[in-house]
C-alpha positions as a Markdown table, in Angstrom:
| # | Residue | x | y | z |
|---|---|---|---|---|
| 1 | Met | 61.5 | 11.0 | 41.6 |
| 2 | Ser | 60.6 | 10.1 | 45.2 |
| 3 | Thr | 56.8 | 10.0 | 46.4 |
| 4 | Gly | 54.8 | 9.0 | 49.3 |
| 5 | Ser | 56.3 | 7.5 | 52.5 |
| 6 | Ala | 59.6 | 7.3 | 50.8 |
| 7 | Ala | 59.6 | 11.1 | 50.3 |
| 8 | Pro | 63.2 | 12.5 | 51.2 |
| 9 | Val | 64.5 | 15.5 | 53.1 |
| 10 | Val | 65.0 | 17.9 | 50.3 |
| 11 | Ile | 67.6 | 20.7 | 50.4 |
| 12 | Val | 67.3 | 23.6 | 47.8 |
| 13 | Gly | 70.8 | 25.1 | 47.4 |
| 14 | Ala | 74.4 | 23.8 | 47.2 |
| 15 | Gly | 76.4 | 26.5 | 49.4 |
| 16 | Leu | 77.8 | 26.3 | 52.6 |
| 17 | Ala | 74.4 | 26.2 | 54.3 |
| 18 | Ala | 73.0 | 23.3 | 52.0 |
| 19 | Trp | 76.0 | 21.1 | 52.3 |
| 20 | Thr | 76.6 | 21.6 | 56.0 |
| 21 | Thr | 73.0 | 20.7 | 56.7 |
| 22 | Ala | 73.3 | 17.6 | 54.7 |
| 23 | Arg | 76.5 | 16.6 | 56.5 |
| 24 | Glu | 75.1 | 17.3 | 60.0 |
| 25 | Leu | 71.9 | 15.4 | 59.2 |
| 26 | Arg | 73.8 | 12.5 | 58.0 |
| 27 | Lys | 75.7 | 12.4 | 61.2 |
| 28 | Arg | 72.5 | 12.0 | 63.1 |
| 29 | Asp | 70.7 | 9.7 | 60.7 |
| 30 | Pro | 72.6 | 7.4 | 58.5 |
| 31 | Ala | 69.6 | 6.2 | 56.6 |
| 32 | Val | 67.4 | 9.2 | 56.0 |
| 33 | Pro | 67.1 | 9.9 | 52.2 |
| 34 | Ile | 68.4 | 13.3 | 51.3 |
| 35 | Val | 68.0 | 15.1 | 48.0 |
| 36 | Leu | 69.9 | 18.2 | 47.1 |
| 37 | Leu | 68.7 | 20.4 | 44.2 |
| 38 | Thr | 70.9 | 23.2 | 42.8 |
| 39 | Gln | 70.9 | 25.5 | 39.7 |
| 40 | Asp | 74.7 | 25.3 | 39.4 |
| 41 | Ser | 77.1 | 22.4 | 39.4 |
| 42 | Gly | 77.0 | 21.9 | 43.3 |
| 43 | Asp | 80.8 | 21.9 | 43.7 |
| 44 | Phe | 81.9 | 22.7 | 47.2 |
| 45 | Tyr | 84.0 | 25.7 | 48.0 |
| 46 | Ala | 84.5 | 28.2 | 50.7 |
| 47 | Lys | 82.7 | 31.4 | 49.7 |
| 48 | Pro | 85.0 | 33.8 | 51.7 |
| 49 | Thr | 87.8 | 32.7 | 49.3 |
| 50 | Leu | 86.0 | 34.5 | 46.4 |
| 51 | Ser | 87.3 | 37.9 | 47.6 |
| 52 | Asn | 91.1 | 36.9 | 48.1 |
| 53 | Ala | 91.7 | 34.7 | 45.1 |
| 54 | Phe | 93.3 | 37.1 | 42.8 |
| 55 | Gly | 96.2 | 38.2 | 45.3 |
| 56 | Gln | 96.8 | 34.4 | 45.9 |
| 57 | Lys | 96.9 | 33.8 | 42.1 |
| 58 | Arg | 94.2 | 31.1 | 42.5 |
| 59 | Ser | 91.9 | 30.5 | 39.5 |
| 60 | Pro | 88.3 | 30.0 | 40.2 |
| 61 | Glu | 88.6 | 26.2 | 39.5 |
| 62 | Gln | 91.3 | 26.2 | 42.2 |
| 63 | Leu | 88.8 | 27.4 | 44.9 |
| 64 | Val | 86.8 | 24.2 | 44.6 |
| 65 | Thr | 87.8 | 21.9 | 47.5 |
| 66 | Thr | 85.6 | 19.0 | 46.7 |
| 67 | Ala | 83.7 | 18.2 | 43.5 |
| 68 | Ala | 80.0 | 17.9 | 43.8 |
| 69 | Ala | 79.9 | 14.2 | 42.8 |
| 70 | Asp | 82.4 | 13.4 | 45.7 |
| 71 | Met | 80.2 | 15.5 | 48.2 |
| 72 | Ala | 77.1 | 13.5 | 47.1 |
| 73 | Ala | 78.9 | 10.2 | 47.4 |
| 74 | Asn | 80.5 | 10.8 | 50.8 |
| 75 | Leu | 77.3 | 12.0 | 52.2 |
| 76 | Gln | 74.9 | 9.7 | 50.4 |
| 77 | Val | 73.1 | 12.6 | 48.9 |
| 78 | Gln | 71.1 | 12.3 | 45.8 |
| 79 | Leu | 72.3 | 15.4 | 43.8 |
| 80 | His | 70.3 | 17.0 | 41.1 |
| 81 | Ala | 72.7 | 19.7 | 39.6 |
| 82 | His | 71.5 | 22.2 | 36.9 |
| 83 | Thr | 67.9 | 22.0 | 38.4 |
| 84 | Thr | 65.6 | 24.8 | 38.9 |
| 85 | Val | 62.8 | 24.6 | 41.6 |
| 86 | Gln | 59.9 | 26.5 | 40.0 |
| 87 | Ser | 57.4 | 26.3 | 42.7 |
| 88 | Ile | 56.4 | 24.7 | 46.3 |
| 89 | Asp | 53.1 | 23.3 | 47.1 |
| 90 | Thr | 53.4 | 23.4 | 50.9 |
| 91 | Ala | 49.9 | 21.7 | 51.3 |
| 92 | Ala | 50.8 | 18.6 | 49.2 |
| 93 | Arg | 54.5 | 18.9 | 50.2 |
| 94 | Thr | 55.7 | 18.9 | 46.7 |
| 95 | Leu | 58.0 | 20.8 | 44.4 |
| 96 | Glu | 57.9 | 21.4 | 40.7 |
| 97 | Leu | 61.3 | 21.2 | 39.0 |
| 98 | Val | 62.7 | 21.8 | 35.7 |
| 99 | Gln | 65.8 | 19.5 | 34.9 |
| 100 | Ser | 67.2 | 19.1 | 31.4 |
| 101 | Gly | 64.1 | 20.9 | 30.0 |
| 102 | Ala | 61.7 | 18.6 | 31.5 |
| 103 | Val | 59.2 | 19.4 | 34.3 |
| 104 | Gln | 59.0 | 17.1 | 37.2 |
| 105 | Thr | 57.3 | 16.8 | 40.7 |
| 106 | Leu | 59.3 | 15.7 | 43.7 |
| 107 | Ala | 57.6 | 15.1 | 47.0 |
| 108 | Tyr | 59.5 | 15.9 | 50.3 |
| 109 | Arg | 59.0 | 15.0 | 54.0 |
| 110 | Gln | 60.7 | 18.0 | 55.1 |
| 111 | Leu | 62.1 | 21.0 | 53.0 |
| 112 | Val | 65.1 | 23.1 | 53.6 |
| 113 | Leu | 65.6 | 26.4 | 51.8 |
| 114 | Ala | 69.2 | 27.5 | 51.4 |
| 115 | Thr | 68.8 | 29.7 | 48.5 |
| 116 | Gly | 71.2 | 32.3 | 49.5 |
| 117 | Ala | 71.2 | 35.8 | 48.3 |
| 118 | His | 71.5 | 38.0 | 45.3 |
| 119 | Pro | 73.8 | 40.9 | 44.9 |
| 120 | Ile | 72.1 | 44.3 | 45.0 |
| 121 | Arg | 72.3 | 45.8 | 41.6 |
| 122 | Val | 72.2 | 49.6 | 41.5 |
| 123 | Pro | 70.5 | 51.0 | 38.3 |
| 124 | Leu | 72.9 | 52.8 | 36.0 |
| 125 | Gln | 72.6 | 54.9 | 32.8 |
| 126 | Gly | 74.9 | 54.5 | 29.9 |
| 127 | Asn | 75.7 | 52.2 | 27.1 |
| 128 | Ala | 77.9 | 49.9 | 29.2 |
| 129 | Ala | 75.7 | 49.7 | 32.3 |
| 130 | Asp | 75.1 | 45.9 | 31.8 |
| 131 | Gly | 78.8 | 45.3 | 32.0 |
| 132 | Val | 79.2 | 45.7 | 35.7 |
| 133 | His | 80.3 | 42.6 | 37.6 |
| 134 | Ser | 79.0 | 41.3 | 41.0 |
| 135 | Val | 80.5 | 38.4 | 42.8 |
| 136 | Asn | 78.7 | 36.3 | 45.0 |
| 137 | His | 79.1 | 32.7 | 43.6 |
| 138 | Leu | 81.9 | 30.9 | 42.0 |
| 139 | Asp | 80.5 | 31.4 | 38.4 |
| 140 | Asp | 80.4 | 35.2 | 39.1 |
| 141 | Leu | 84.2 | 35.1 | 40.0 |
| 142 | Arg | 84.7 | 33.0 | 36.7 |
| 143 | Arg | 83.2 | 35.9 | 34.7 |
| 144 | Leu | 85.2 | 38.6 | 36.4 |
| 145 | His | 88.5 | 36.4 | 36.2 |
| 146 | Ala | 87.9 | 35.7 | 32.6 |
| 147 | Asp | 87.3 | 39.5 | 31.7 |
| 148 | Leu | 90.4 | 40.5 | 33.6 |
| 149 | Ile | 92.9 | 38.1 | 32.2 |
| 150 | Ala | 91.5 | 38.9 | 28.7 |
| 151 | Leu | 92.6 | 42.5 | 29.0 |
| 152 | Pro | 95.2 | 43.6 | 26.5 |
| 153 | Ala | 98.5 | 44.9 | 27.9 |
| 154 | Arg | 98.5 | 48.7 | 27.8 |
| 155 | Ala | 100.9 | 50.5 | 25.6 |
| 156 | Asp | 102.0 | 52.8 | 28.4 |
| 157 | Gly | 102.6 | 49.8 | 30.7 |
| 158 | Arg | 100.2 | 51.0 | 33.3 |
| 159 | Ala | 98.2 | 48.4 | 35.4 |
| 160 | Ala | 94.6 | 47.8 | 34.4 |
| 161 | Thr | 92.1 | 49.7 | 36.5 |
| 162 | Val | 89.1 | 48.2 | 38.5 |
| 163 | Leu | 86.5 | 50.4 | 39.8 |
| 164 | Val | 84.8 | 49.0 | 42.9 |
| 165 | Met | 81.4 | 50.4 | 43.8 |
| 166 | Gly | 81.0 | 50.1 | 47.5 |
| 167 | Ala | 83.4 | 50.4 | 50.5 |
| 168 | Gly | 81.8 | 47.9 | 52.7 |
| 169 | Leu | 83.2 | 44.6 | 53.8 |
| 170 | Ile | 83.3 | 42.8 | 50.4 |
| 171 | Gly | 84.3 | 46.1 | 48.4 |
| 172 | Cys | 87.3 | 46.5 | 50.8 |
| 173 | Glu | 88.3 | 43.0 | 50.7 |
| 174 | Phe | 88.3 | 43.0 | 46.8 |
| 175 | Ala | 90.0 | 46.2 | 46.7 |
| 176 | Asn | 92.8 | 44.9 | 48.9 |
| 177 | Asp | 92.9 | 41.7 | 46.9 |
| 178 | Leu | 93.0 | 43.3 | 43.5 |
| 179 | Leu | 95.7 | 45.6 | 44.4 |
| 180 | Ser | 97.8 | 42.7 | 45.7 |
| 181 | Ala | 97.4 | 41.1 | 42.3 |
| 182 | Gly | 98.8 | 44.2 | 40.6 |
| 183 | Tyr | 95.6 | 46.0 | 39.5 |
| 184 | Ala | 94.9 | 49.8 | 40.1 |
| 185 | Val | 91.9 | 50.2 | 42.1 |
| 186 | His | 89.3 | 53.1 | 42.7 |
| 187 | Val | 86.5 | 52.7 | 45.2 |
| 188 | Val | 83.4 | 54.8 | 45.1 |
| 189 | Asp | 81.0 | 55.0 | 48.1 |
| 190 | Pro | 78.4 | 57.4 | 49.2 |
| 191 | Ala | 79.6 | 57.1 | 52.8 |
| 192 | Ala | 82.5 | 59.2 | 54.2 |
| 193 | Arg | 84.7 | 56.4 | 55.0 |
| 194 | Pro | 85.1 | 52.7 | 54.5 |
| 195 | Leu | 83.1 | 50.1 | 56.5 |
| 196 | Ala | 81.2 | 53.0 | 57.9 |
| 197 | Ala | 78.2 | 50.9 | 59.0 |
| 198 | Leu | 80.5 | 48.3 | 60.9 |
| 199 | Leu | 83.4 | 50.1 | 62.4 |
| 200 | Pro | 83.8 | 53.1 | 64.8 |
| 201 | Ala | 85.2 | 56.2 | 63.0 |
| 202 | Pro | 88.8 | 55.8 | 64.2 |
| 203 | Ala | 89.1 | 52.1 | 63.1 |
| 204 | Ser | 87.6 | 53.1 | 59.7 |
| 205 | Glu | 90.2 | 55.8 | 59.2 |
| 206 | Gln | 92.8 | 53.3 | 60.1 |
| 207 | Leu | 91.6 | 51.1 | 57.2 |
| 208 | Arg | 91.2 | 54.2 | 54.9 |
| 209 | Arg | 94.9 | 55.0 | 55.5 |
| 210 | Ala | 96.1 | 51.5 | 55.2 |
| 211 | Leu | 94.4 | 50.7 | 51.8 |
| 212 | Gln | 95.3 | 54.2 | 50.5 |
| 213 | Gln | 98.9 | 53.6 | 51.2 |
| 214 | Leu | 98.6 | 50.3 | 49.3 |
| 215 | Gly | 97.2 | 52.1 | 46.3 |
| 216 | Val | 93.4 | 52.5 | 46.6 |
| 217 | Val | 92.0 | 55.8 | 45.3 |
| 218 | Trp | 88.9 | 56.6 | 47.4 |
| 219 | His | 85.8 | 58.6 | 46.1 |
| 220 | Phe | 83.6 | 59.2 | 49.1 |
| 221 | Gly | 80.2 | 61.0 | 49.1 |
| 222 | Ala | 79.6 | 59.9 | 45.7 |
| 223 | Thr | 77.9 | 57.0 | 43.5 |
| 224 | Val | 78.4 | 55.8 | 40.0 |
| 225 | Gln | 75.5 | 57.2 | 38.0 |
| 226 | Arg | 76.4 | 56.1 | 34.4 |
| 227 | Leu | 78.9 | 53.8 | 32.6 |
| 228 | Asp | 79.8 | 54.1 | 29.0 |
| 229 | Ala | 82.1 | 52.6 | 26.6 |
| 230 | Ala | 85.2 | 54.7 | 26.3 |
| 231 | Ala | 87.0 | 55.9 | 23.2 |
| 232 | Ala | 90.3 | 53.8 | 22.6 |
| 233 | Pro | 93.2 | 53.9 | 23.4 |
| 234 | Gly | 93.2 | 53.2 | 27.1 |
| 235 | Pro | 90.6 | 51.7 | 29.5 |
| 236 | Gly | 87.4 | 50.7 | 27.8 |
| 237 | Leu | 85.1 | 52.2 | 30.3 |
| 238 | Leu | 84.0 | 55.6 | 31.6 |
| 239 | Ala | 82.1 | 56.0 | 34.8 |
| 240 | Thr | 80.4 | 59.2 | 35.6 |
| 241 | Leu | 79.9 | 59.9 | 39.4 |
| 242 | Ser | 77.1 | 61.8 | 41.2 |
| 243 | Asp | 79.6 | 64.6 | 41.9 |
| 244 | Gly | 80.3 | 65.0 | 38.1 |
| 245 | Ala | 83.7 | 63.4 | 38.2 |
| 246 | Thr | 84.6 | 60.9 | 35.6 |
| 247 | Leu | 86.8 | 57.7 | 36.0 |
| 248 | Ala | 88.2 | 55.5 | 33.4 |
| 249 | Ala | 88.3 | 51.8 | 34.2 |
| 250 | Asp | 88.9 | 48.4 | 32.4 |
| 251 | Ala | 86.4 | 46.7 | 34.6 |
| 252 | Val | 83.6 | 47.6 | 37.2 |
| 253 | Leu | 82.8 | 45.5 | 40.2 |
| 254 | Ser | 79.6 | 46.2 | 42.3 |
| 255 | Ala | 79.9 | 45.4 | 46.0 |
| 256 | Val | 77.0 | 47.4 | 47.4 |
| 257 | Gly | 75.4 | 44.5 | 49.4 |
| 258 | Leu | 73.4 | 41.4 | 49.2 |
| 259 | Arg | 69.5 | 40.8 | 49.4 |
| 260 | Ala | 68.2 | 37.5 | 50.6 |
| 261 | Asp | 66.7 | 35.3 | 47.8 |
| 262 | Thr | 63.1 | 35.0 | 49.1 |
| 263 | Ala | 61.4 | 34.5 | 45.6 |
| 264 | Leu | 60.7 | 30.7 | 45.9 |
| 265 | Ala | 59.4 | 31.0 | 49.5 |
| 266 | Ala | 57.3 | 34.2 | 48.8 |
| 267 | Gln | 55.7 | 32.4 | 45.9 |
| 268 | Ala | 54.7 | 29.5 | 48.2 |
| 269 | Gly | 53.1 | 32.1 | 50.6 |
| 270 | Ile | 55.8 | 31.6 | 53.3 |
| 271 | Ala | 56.3 | 34.7 | 55.4 |
| 272 | Cys | 59.2 | 36.8 | 54.1 |
| 273 | Glu | 60.5 | 40.2 | 55.2 |
| 274 | Arg | 64.3 | 41.0 | 54.7 |
| 275 | Gly | 64.7 | 37.2 | 54.5 |
| 276 | Val | 62.7 | 34.0 | 55.0 |
| 277 | Arg | 61.4 | 34.3 | 58.4 |
| 278 | Val | 62.4 | 31.5 | 60.7 |
| 279 | Asp | 61.9 | 30.7 | 64.5 |
| 280 | Ala | 64.3 | 29.4 | 67.0 |
| 281 | His | 64.0 | 25.8 | 65.4 |
| 282 | Leu | 64.5 | 27.2 | 61.8 |
| 283 | Gln | 60.9 | 26.6 | 60.9 |
| 284 | Thr | 59.2 | 28.8 | 58.5 |
| 285 | Ser | 55.6 | 29.7 | 58.6 |
| 286 | Ala | 54.7 | 26.6 | 56.6 |
| 287 | Pro | 54.8 | 23.3 | 58.3 |
| 288 | Gly | 57.7 | 21.1 | 57.4 |
| 289 | Val | 59.7 | 23.9 | 55.6 |
| 290 | Tyr | 62.9 | 25.3 | 57.1 |
| 291 | Ala | 65.5 | 27.8 | 56.0 |
| 292 | Leu | 68.9 | 28.9 | 57.0 |
| 293 | Gly | 71.9 | 30.7 | 55.4 |
| 294 | Asp | 71.8 | 33.9 | 53.5 |
| 295 | Cys | 68.2 | 33.7 | 52.7 |
| 296 | Ala | 67.0 | 33.5 | 56.3 |
| 297 | Gln | 65.8 | 36.1 | 58.8 |
| 298 | Tyr | 66.5 | 34.7 | 62.2 |
| 299 | Val | 64.2 | 35.6 | 65.2 |
| 300 | Ser | 67.3 | 34.2 | 67.3 |
| 301 | Ala | 69.2 | 37.2 | 66.1 |
| 302 | Gly | 66.6 | 39.9 | 66.6 |
| 303 | Gly | 65.1 | 39.4 | 63.2 |
| 304 | Arg | 68.4 | 40.1 | 61.3 |
| 305 | Thr | 69.9 | 38.4 | 58.4 |
| 306 | Leu | 73.4 | 37.0 | 59.1 |
| 307 | Pro | 75.5 | 36.3 | 55.9 |
| 308 | Tyr | 78.5 | 35.0 | 57.6 |
| 309 | Val | 80.1 | 31.5 | 58.0 |
| 310 | Met | 79.8 | 31.2 | 61.7 |
| 311 | Pro | 75.8 | 31.7 | 61.9 |
| 312 | Ile | 75.5 | 29.2 | 59.1 |
| 313 | Met | 77.5 | 26.6 | 60.9 |
| 314 | Asn | 75.6 | 27.1 | 64.1 |
| 315 | Ala | 72.2 | 27.1 | 62.3 |
| 316 | Ala | 73.0 | 23.9 | 60.4 |
| 317 | Arg | 73.7 | 21.9 | 63.5 |
| 318 | Val | 70.5 | 23.1 | 65.1 |
| 319 | Leu | 68.5 | 22.4 | 62.0 |
| 320 | Ala | 69.8 | 18.9 | 61.5 |
| 321 | Ala | 68.8 | 18.0 | 65.1 |
| 322 | Asn | 65.3 | 19.2 | 64.5 |
| 323 | Leu | 65.0 | 17.4 | 61.1 |
| 324 | Ala | 66.2 | 14.2 | 62.8 |
| 325 | Gly | 63.4 | 14.4 | 65.4 |
| 326 | Thr | 65.5 | 15.7 | 68.4 |
| 327 | Pro | 64.2 | 19.3 | 68.8 |
| 328 | Asp | 66.7 | 21.9 | 69.5 |
| 329 | Ala | 66.6 | 25.8 | 69.6 |
| 330 | Leu | 69.1 | 28.0 | 68.0 |
| 331 | Val | 70.8 | 30.5 | 70.3 |
| 332 | Phe | 73.7 | 32.4 | 68.5 |
| 333 | Pro | 76.9 | 32.8 | 70.4 |
| 334 | Leu | 79.2 | 35.6 | 70.0 |
| 335 | Met | 80.5 | 35.4 | 66.4 |
| 336 | Pro | 83.4 | 37.7 | 65.6 |
| 337 | Val | 84.1 | 38.2 | 61.9 |
| 338 | Ala | 87.5 | 38.6 | 60.4 |
| 339 | Val | 87.6 | 41.1 | 57.6 |
| 340 | Lys | 90.1 | 39.9 | 54.9 |
| 341 | Thr | 92.1 | 43.2 | 54.3 |
| 342 | Pro | 95.8 | 42.2 | 54.9 |
| 343 | Ala | 96.6 | 45.8 | 54.6 |
| 344 | Leu | 95.0 | 46.1 | 58.0 |
| 345 | Pro | 93.7 | 42.9 | 59.5 |
| 346 | Ile | 90.3 | 43.5 | 61.5 |
| 347 | Thr | 88.2 | 41.5 | 63.8 |
| 348 | Val | 84.7 | 42.7 | 64.4 |
| 349 | Ala | 82.0 | 41.4 | 66.9 |
| 350 | Ala | 79.2 | 43.7 | 65.8 |
| 351 | Pro | 76.5 | 44.4 | 68.3 |
| 352 | Asp | 72.8 | 44.3 | 67.4 |
| 353 | Pro | 72.2 | 47.4 | 65.2 |
| 354 | Ala | 69.2 | 48.2 | 67.4 |
| 355 | Met | 71.2 | 48.3 | 70.6 |
| 356 | Gln | 71.7 | 51.5 | 72.3 |
| 357 | Gly | 75.2 | 52.3 | 73.4 |
| 358 | Ala | 78.6 | 53.7 | 72.2 |
| 359 | Trp | 82.0 | 52.8 | 70.9 |
| 360 | Leu | 84.8 | 53.5 | 73.5 |
| 361 | Gln | 88.5 | 53.3 | 72.5 |
| 362 | Asp | 90.6 | 50.9 | 75.0 |
| 363 | Pro | 92.8 | 53.7 | 76.8 |
| 364 | Asp | 95.6 | 51.0 | 76.8 |
| 365 | Val | 95.8 | 50.6 | 73.1 |
| 366 | Pro | 96.2 | 54.0 | 71.5 |
| 367 | Asp | 95.7 | 54.5 | 67.7 |
| 368 | Gly | 99.1 | 53.6 | 66.2 |
| 369 | Pro | 101.1 | 51.4 | 64.2 |
| 370 | Asp | 100.1 | 48.3 | 66.3 |
| 371 | Gly | 96.4 | 48.8 | 65.5 |
| 372 | Gly | 93.7 | 49.7 | 67.8 |
| 373 | Ala | 90.9 | 48.3 | 70.1 |
| 374 | Trp | 87.4 | 49.6 | 70.7 |
| 375 | Arg | 84.5 | 48.2 | 72.9 |
| 376 | Phe | 80.9 | 48.6 | 72.4 |
| 377 | Met | 79.2 | 49.5 | 75.7 |
| 378 | Asp | 75.5 | 49.3 | 76.2 |
| 379 | Ala | 73.4 | 51.6 | 78.2 |
| 380 | Ala | 74.1 | 49.5 | 81.3 |
| 381 | Gly | 77.8 | 49.5 | 80.9 |
| 382 | Ala | 78.2 | 45.9 | 79.4 |
| 383 | Gln | 80.5 | 45.2 | 76.6 |
| 384 | Arg | 78.3 | 44.0 | 73.7 |
| 385 | Gly | 80.8 | 44.1 | 70.9 |
| 386 | Phe | 84.3 | 45.1 | 69.9 |
| 387 | Val | 86.6 | 45.9 | 67.1 |
| 388 | Leu | 90.3 | 45.0 | 66.8 |
| 389 | Thr | 92.7 | 46.1 | 64.3 |
| 390 | Gly | 96.3 | 45.4 | 63.2 |
| 391 | Lys | 98.2 | 43.3 | 65.9 |
| 392 | Gln | 95.4 | 43.8 | 68.4 |
| 393 | Thr | 93.4 | 41.1 | 66.4 |
| 394 | Ala | 95.5 | 38.5 | 68.4 |
| 395 | Lys | 93.3 | 39.5 | 71.4 |
| 396 | Arg | 90.1 | 38.0 | 69.7 |
| 397 | Met | 89.6 | 35.2 | 72.2 |
| 398 | Glu | 90.4 | 37.4 | 75.3 |
| 399 | Trp | 87.9 | 40.1 | 74.0 |
| 400 | Ser | 85.4 | 37.6 | 73.2 |
| 401 | Lys | 85.2 | 36.1 | 76.7 |
| 402 | Ala | 84.5 | 39.8 | 78.0 |
| 403 | Thr | 81.8 | 40.4 | 75.5 |
| 404 | Leu | 78.1 | 39.5 | 76.1 |
| 405 | Pro | 76.2 | 38.2 | 73.0 |
């Protein structure tokens, strides 16, 4: 392991944030030593593809675009796969690692935390509560994929049923994807409509109708309370909801949200709230330690976490500049998000949740078969966000230009 003046830039993680930081830093400095540490294999894949793989009939292995060894070779990165970082000593600028059962110490000149996020797990009662799936990484999808393809054919010929907990962005994307792959889908959510926290009510209603027409069975105003093994024959699980209803399912997927992985940073005394707090230079409260991606809480975004691709790409470019000694400050541009629900394509440029204002429907685009369009107007009458659905998503660039970040 490296020590002393030869200490490398060390990146903890191997997702989009980690590999993009390595790529951007290598562009700026061909010689700087870079070490990347990850608990998994480090293979590169696009995380958004996790929620549309079933409909495209792509196996988890087919989602990998570049093998870890090739990524490391191309970027001249020293990769340590299947390695756990146990602790950080920010004063000594060292990490304690466990690799192949052996504890080692690694010095760093600068440290980048790209540790991602963990799926929020809702506590359930019942003897099958530990059988709930969550998908946030490729290995998670491998487990869900293996369980679903292993299901025996039903004697009555009916499709296998997947119960999705959560009608947010990921829950709706998976619901659409699983339906496209031939599964029956039930979605349970305590809200009154899908994507309730992200969309104005009329747009949300469009999505509800579109997915319902595709086959989704909605259960709003309820949560899953317990999950038990069901008596054969038929689906193997029985979910009991908070309203007393019961649902039979072959598999259960929890998609109730993500929580930033701050454990390593917090252990080292680095300031954390909803995520690892970083300033406009991606610097944490510890000198020489930076963070980005799903684990980070950005002062440049009003103290929000931003678990999307565009914020990661912008943050990685700015971070690489700072690591290379050319200071730069992160200012996020407008970053619309495409919701992968082919039943109703949606583009969302969400305003800051703390911003005062209201959603207004574009009078020139009535709610209809061609989709809809809504602007979020702040108290001063400026457009601060928008939602486009259906065919109106083609106006993404036009509406982006009219929207203040």
